[in-house]
C-alpha positions in Angstrom: 167.7 109.0 57.2 166.4 107.0 54.4 168.1 103.9 56.0 166.2 104.5 59.3 163.1 105.1 57.3 163.4 101.7 55.3 164.1 100.1 59.2 161.2 101.5 60.1 158.7 100.4 57.7 160.5 97.0 58.3 159.5 97.1 61.3 156.2 98.4 61.3 155.1 95.8 58.3 156.5 93.0 60.6 154.4 94.2 63.4 151.1 94.0 61.3 151.6 90.6 59.6 152.1 89.4 63.8 149.0 90.9 64.4 147.3 89.1 61.6 148.6 86.1 62.4 147.9 86.4 66.1 144.1 87.2 65.2 143.7 84.4 62.9 144.9 82.2 65.7 142.5 83.6 68.1 139.7 83.5 65.7 140.6 79.6 65.0 140.9 78.7 68.5 137.8 80.4 69.7 137.1 82.6 73.1 139.0 80.4 75.7 138.3 83.2 78.5 136.0 81.6 81.8 132.9 82.5 82.1 132.0 84.8 85.0 129.0 86.4 86.8 128.8 90.4 85.2 126.2 92.1 87.5 122.9 90.9 89.3 120.2 93.2 90.0 120.1 93.4 93.7 120.9 96.6 95.7 122.3 97.0 98.7 119.2 97.0 101.2 116.3 95.0 99.4 112.9 95.6 99.5 111.2 92.3 99.7 107.9 94.2 98.5 109.6 95.4 95.3 112.3 92.2 94.9 110.1 89.7 93.1 113.2 88.2 91.3 117.2 88.0 91.1 118.7 88.5 87.7 122.2 87.1 87.2 123.9 88.6 83.8 126.8 86.0 82.5 129.8 86.7 80.3 129.1 84.1 78.4 126.2 81.7 77.2 125.9 79.5 79.8 124.8 75.7 80.3 121.5 76.3 82.2 121.1 73.3 83.6 124.8 73.5 85.5 123.7 76.7 86.2 120.5 76.2 87.7 122.3 73.1 89.8 124.3 75.4 91.8 122.2 78.3 92.0 121.4 78.7 95.8 119.4 81.1 98.2 119.8 80.3 101.6 117.5 80.2 103.8 115.9 78.4 101.0 113.9 80.2 98.9 111.5 78.5 96.2 111.2 79.8 92.8 111.1 79.6 89.1 114.0 79.6 86.3 113.9 81.4 82.9 116.3 82.6 80.2 117.3 85.3 78.0 120.5 84.8 76.4 123.1 84.9 79.0 120.8 86.3 81.5 119.2 83.9 84.1 116.1 85.1 86.0 114.9 83.5 89.2 111.1 84.8 90.0 110.4 83.9 93.7 107.2 82.2 94.6 106.9 84.4 97.8 108.7 87.4 98.9 111.7 87.5 101.0 111.1 88.0 104.7 111.9 91.5 106.3 114.5 91.6 108.4 116.1 88.1 107.4 119.6 88.2 105.4 120.0 85.9 102.9 123.0 84.3 100.9 123.2 83.7 97.6 125.4 81.2 95.8 126.2 80.1 92.4 128.9 77.8 92.6 131.8 77.0 90.2 130.3 74.0 88.7 128.0 76.1 86.3 129.6 76.0 83.2 129.3 77.9 79.8 127.9 76.0 76.7 131.2 75.1 75.9 131.7 73.3 78.9 133.9 75.6 80.8 133.3 76.2 84.4 132.9 79.7 86.4 136.4 81.9 86.7 135.4 81.5 90.4 132.4 81.1 92.8 130.2 83.8 93.0 128.3 84.7 96.2 126.3 87.8 97.8 124.7 88.4 101.0 121.1 89.7 100.5 120.0 92.3 103.5 116.6 92.9 103.6 114.6 96.0 105.0 113.1 95.8 108.3 109.5 96.1 108.1 108.5 99.4 110.0 105.0 100.5 111.2 103.3 103.7 112.4 100.9 104.1 114.9 99.2 106.7 117.3 100.1 105.5 120.8 97.2 105.1 123.3 99.5 104.6 126.9 102.5 105.2 128.7 105.0 108.1 127.9 104.3 108.2 123.8 100.6 108.4 124.6 99.0 110.6 122.0 102.3 110.4 119.8 103.1 109.3 116.5 105.4 106.3 117.0 107.3 104.5 114.4 108.3 100.5 115.5 109.5 97.5 113.7 107.9 94.2 113.9 109.1 93.2 117.2 107.6 96.2 118.4 110.8 97.8 119.4 110.5 102.1 119.0 112.2 103.5 116.1 111.4 106.9 116.3 108.6 109.1 117.9 107.0 112.0 116.5 105.2 115.5 118.4 105.6 116.0 121.9 102.4 114.7 123.0 100.8 118.0 123.1 99.0 117.9 120.0 95.7 116.1 119.8 95.5 114.1 116.7 92.5 113.1 114.6 94.4 111.2 112.1 97.6 111.3 110.1 99.4 109.6 107.0 102.8 109.1 105.9 104.0 110.3 102.4 105.1 107.5 100.0 108.8 108.4 100.0 108.9 108.3 103.5 110.2 111.9 103.9 106.9 113.5 105.6 104.4 112.7 107.6 100.6 114.6 107.3 98.6 114.7 110.3 95.4 116.8 111.3 96.0 117.9 114.9 95.2 120.7 117.2 97.1 122.4 120.0 95.2 123.2 123.4 91.8 124.4 122.6 92.1 125.0 118.9 90.4 123.9 116.1 91.9 120.8 113.9 94.6 121.9 111.4 97.0 120.2 108.8 100.5 119.8 110.0 103.8 118.7 108.1 106.6 116.6 110.0 109.6 116.3 108.4 110.4 112.6 108.7 114.3 112.9 109.0 114.4 115.8 111.6 111.3 115.8 113.4 110.5 119.4 112.3 106.6 120.2 112.3 104.8 122.7 110.3 101.6 124.0 110.0 100.2 124.0 106.8 96.2 125.1 107.0 95.5 128.3 109.3 91.8 129.4 107.8 89.4 130.6 110.7 86.8 130.4 108.5 86.9 126.9 107.9 86.4 124.0 110.0 88.8 120.8 109.0 87.0 117.4 109.5 89.0 114.7 107.6 92.0 114.5 105.0 93.2 111.6 102.3 96.8 111.8 100.1 97.1 110.4 96.9 99.3 107.1 97.1 102.0 108.8 94.9 101.9 111.5 97.6 101.0 114.3 94.9 97.7 115.4 96.1 95.7 116.0 99.1 91.9 116.2 99.8 90.6 117.8 102.8 86.8 117.8 103.9 86.0 121.3 105.2 82.8 123.1 106.7 82.6 126.8 106.2 82.0 128.4 109.9 80.5 132.1 111.1 82.5 134.0 113.8 80.4 132.4 116.5 81.6 128.7 114.9 78.2 128.6 113.3 78.0 125.8 110.6 77.5 127.8 107.2 78.1 124.6 104.9 78.1 120.7 104.5 81.3 119.3 104.7 83.4 120.1 101.3 86.1 118.9 99.3 89.2 121.1 98.7 92.1 120.0 96.8 95.8 120.9 97.1 98.9 119.9 95.2 101.7 118.7 97.9 104.3 121.0 96.5 102.9 124.1 97.3 99.0 123.2 99.5 97.2 125.9 97.5 94.0 124.0 98.8 90.9 125.3 95.9 87.1 124.1 96.4 86.3 121.2 94.6 83.2 120.9 92.2 82.4 124.1 93.7 81.1 122.9 96.8 79.1 120.1 95.5 81.2 117.4 96.5 80.8 116.0 100.2 83.7 115.3 102.2 83.5 112.7 104.8 83.7 110.0 102.3 86.7 109.8 99.8 89.0 108.1 98.0 92.2 109.0 95.6 92.1 105.9 92.4 95.7 104.7 92.2 97.9 107.4 90.8 95.5 109.8 92.6 94.0 111.2 89.0 90.5 110.7 90.2 88.8 111.5 93.3 85.6 109.3 94.6 83.5 111.3 96.7 79.6 112.2 97.1 77.4 114.5 95.3 75.1 116.8 97.0 72.2 114.2 96.8 75.0 111.7 98.9 75.5 109.5 95.8 78.8 108.2 95.2 80.8 109.9 92.0 84.1 109.9 90.5 85.9 113.0 88.8 89.1 113.7 87.7 91.3 115.6 90.0 92.7 117.8 87.8 91.0 119.2 84.8 92.9 121.0 81.9 91.3 124.0 80.4 91.0 121.6 77.0 89.3 118.9 78.7 85.7 118.0 79.5 85.5 117.6 83.1 83.8 113.6 82.9 82.2 112.6 85.9 81.1 109.2 86.7 77.8 108.1 88.4 78.5 105.5 90.9 75.3 105.1 92.6 73.9 105.0 96.4 76.1 103.2 98.9 76.4 103.1 102.5 80.4 103.6 102.5 83.2 103.0 100.0 86.3 100.8 100.8 88.6 101.9 98.0 90.3 101.2 94.9 91.6 97.8 93.5 95.4 98.4 93.0 95.5 97.9 89.3 91.9 97.4 88.2 89.0 99.4 88.0 87.3 98.1 90.7 85.9 100.1 93.8 84.5 98.2 96.8 81.6 99.6 99.3 79.3 98.3 101.5 75.7 98.5 101.2 73.8 98.5 104.2 69.7 97.7 104.8 68.7 101.2 104.8 65.9 100.5 107.4 68.2 98.6 109.8 72.0 99.5 109.5 72.4 96.1 111.8 70.7 93.7 109.6 72.4 90.8 107.9 71.2 92.4 104.7 74.7 94.2 104.7 76.6 93.8 101.7 79.9 93.9 100.0 79.6 95.2 96.6 82.9 95.4 93.8 82.1 98.1 91.3 83.5 98.0 88.1 84.8 100.8 85.7 81.9 99.5 83.2 79.5 100.5 85.5 79.0 96.5 86.6 78.3 95.9 90.0 78.9 92.2 92.0 78.0 91.5 94.9 80.3 89.5 97.3 78.7 86.2 98.2 79.2 86.2 102.1 77.3 84.3 104.5 74.7 86.0 106.9 76.3 89.4 108.8 78.0 92.8 109.0 80.9 93.7 106.6 82.5 97.2 108.0 85.6 96.8 106.5 87.5 95.9 103.6 91.1 96.7 102.2 92.3 95.0 99.1 95.7 93.3 98.8 98.4 95.4 96.9 98.6 92.1 94.4 95.1 92.2 94.0 94.5 88.8 94.7 92.3 88.8 97.7 90.7 91.3 100.1 90.8 91.4 104.0 87.5 91.6 105.6 85.9 93.0 108.9 82.7 90.9 109.6 80.7 89.7 112.1 78.5 86.4 111.4 74.9 86.5 112.5 76.6 83.9 115.2 78.3 86.8 116.7 75.4 88.7 117.7 75.7 89.2 121.9 72.9 91.3 122.1 70.0 89.8 124.6 66.4 90.8 124.0 66.8 93.3 126.5 69.2 95.5 125.3 69.0 98.3 123.7 71.4 98.6 121.1 73.2 95.9 118.5 76.2 94.7 120.9 78.3 92.2 118.5 81.8 90.5 117.8 83.9 91.2 114.6 86.6 89.1 113.4 88.8 89.1 110.2 88.3 87.3 107.0 90.4 86.8 103.7 88.4 87.1 100.5 89.9 85.1 97.6 88.7 86.9 94.2 89.8 83.7 92.2 88.3 80.8 94.3 85.6 82.9 96.0 86.4 81.6 99.1 85.8 83.2 102.4 88.3 82.4 104.9 88.5 83.1 108.9 91.7 84.6 109.9 90.8 85.8 113.1 88.3 83.9 115.8 89.5 84.3 119.2 86.1 85.7 120.7 87.9 87.1 123.9 88.6 89.4 121.2 87.0 91.9 118.7 88.9 93.2 115.7 88.5 96.9 114.7 90.7 97.7 111.2 93.2 96.3 109.1 96.1 97.1 107.2 98.6 95.0 104.5 101.6 95.4 103.9 102.8 96.2 100.3 104.0 92.4 99.9 100.5 91.7 100.8 102.2 88.8 103.4 101.8 90.9 106.5 98.4 91.8 108.0 98.9 94.3 111.1 95.5 94.9 112.8 93.7 96.5 116.0 91.4 94.7 118.4 89.7 95.3 121.9 89.1 92.9 124.9 85.5 91.4 124.2 83.6 93.4 127.0 80.4 95.1 127.2 82.4 98.8 127.2 84.7 98.0 124.5 82.1 96.1 122.2 81.2 99.3 120.0 80.7 98.6 116.4 83.7 99.9 114.5 81.7 102.4 112.1 80.5 104.2 115.3 83.1 103.9 117.4 84.2 107.2 116.5 81.0 109.0 117.3 81.0 107.3 121.0 84.5 109.2 121.3 83.6 112.0 119.8 79.9 112.8 121.2 79.8 110.4 124.0 83.2 110.9 125.3 84.2 107.7 125.2 88.0 106.1 124.9 88.9 102.9 123.6 92.4 101.3 124.2 93.3 99.1 121.2 95.9 96.4 121.2 98.0 96.0 118.2 98.4 92.8 116.7 100.3 91.2 113.6 99.9 87.8 111.3 101.8 86.3 108.8 99.6 85.5 106.1 101.8 83.1 104.4 102.6 81.0 107.8 99.4 81.8 109.4 101.3 83.0 112.6 100.0 85.8 114.9 101.8 87.7 117.3 100.8 90.3 120.2 103.2 93.2 119.4 102.9 94.4 123.3 101.5 98.0 122.5 98.0 100.1 122.4 97.8 102.1 119.7 95.3 102.9 116.6 95.2 103.9 113.2 98.2 101.6 112.7 99.8 101.2 109.2 103.0 100.0 107.3 105.4 102.5 106.0 106.1 102.4 102.5 
């Protein structure tokens, strides 16, 4: 037994000596392993609105020039390189294109700082999400249905069976639900919820004491504000349009500001923390949507404006229009940008009429629905104003106004920007006498005058300037999140 123990100790001592020698040799020789790509920040399916850079992590410190020279994205995409330790970041100059397939490659000629080439070429296929939009169909078998299509106009999905008269709809930010205000047969407008995947419809509101007029959803999908009017059993109006708020988890509606807030012209701030509304005197105010017991209800008086166009995506700014109160068709129809510190700036536009505006998601520009002084088609014997409206891009940095549409055979009605701020989808009508109704009064003509309009849907790539007819009729078009 002692002899076996001595042999074991001898073997163990030799093992540790050998291990020590091996470690010393490795230290003296240095790390001779070949560099390789450890990870890339690209998911299996890429949303181009969110993917603004490509980050590549290497196993070793790399020779930056050799890596940049071997880095390729095909089709070609321009961008800028930056480094942090072993990580390369390629920041895109422009967003990747929806529906496109790209190829990322880093060749073996990329070297580590000590001159070692990549173990193997790295390559990856980049599959980009399709760009989809939803609209309320105006013609054909889908008339009156909510339709989802891709940018080629191919129908992806339809919702509702056409029996609902839909006043308006929105898609939740997580694309799990669609909310719409609609009615079956001769019933009053109620709020409904559609499960996006299954198409199952559930009625949310059901209060015979209130008439629902319109609603908005916060951009995080957590809150919903609805304009409602109290009515009698004989349908007499007993109140002005009040604001009612609900959390989308339980839809327990409560009256906002004890009925002193008007619900015809509302907007949530980014994140849904604040609500813009008109007070009892029809002036705009801004208040917190949720007020805790230990918090004071902070209300910011904004002022008297004709209509609101919504919030800047990340700066405390709100866009408004300001009409000449004596003549809403006059050329003194201004675009105002109101700042959180109370400052306001009138956007310097040529003489004309502003009817809508939408901020880009990158906050750099806005698309404006505008009619120039020369776009008036009214003759001396006309009883009402008739004019063309077109879309313009206003750059907030350069303060430059650029025409996006100018075909006088059409008049534009509304526009929506994609999340990557690159694509514009818009409604337009043929410029015939019966179609040329001021966009601000189009709904009035439909609801009071019984007039119907068929809008064509068109799309523009703002980076290339290319425009195309989607070959469908519809309204309330919007990009899906």
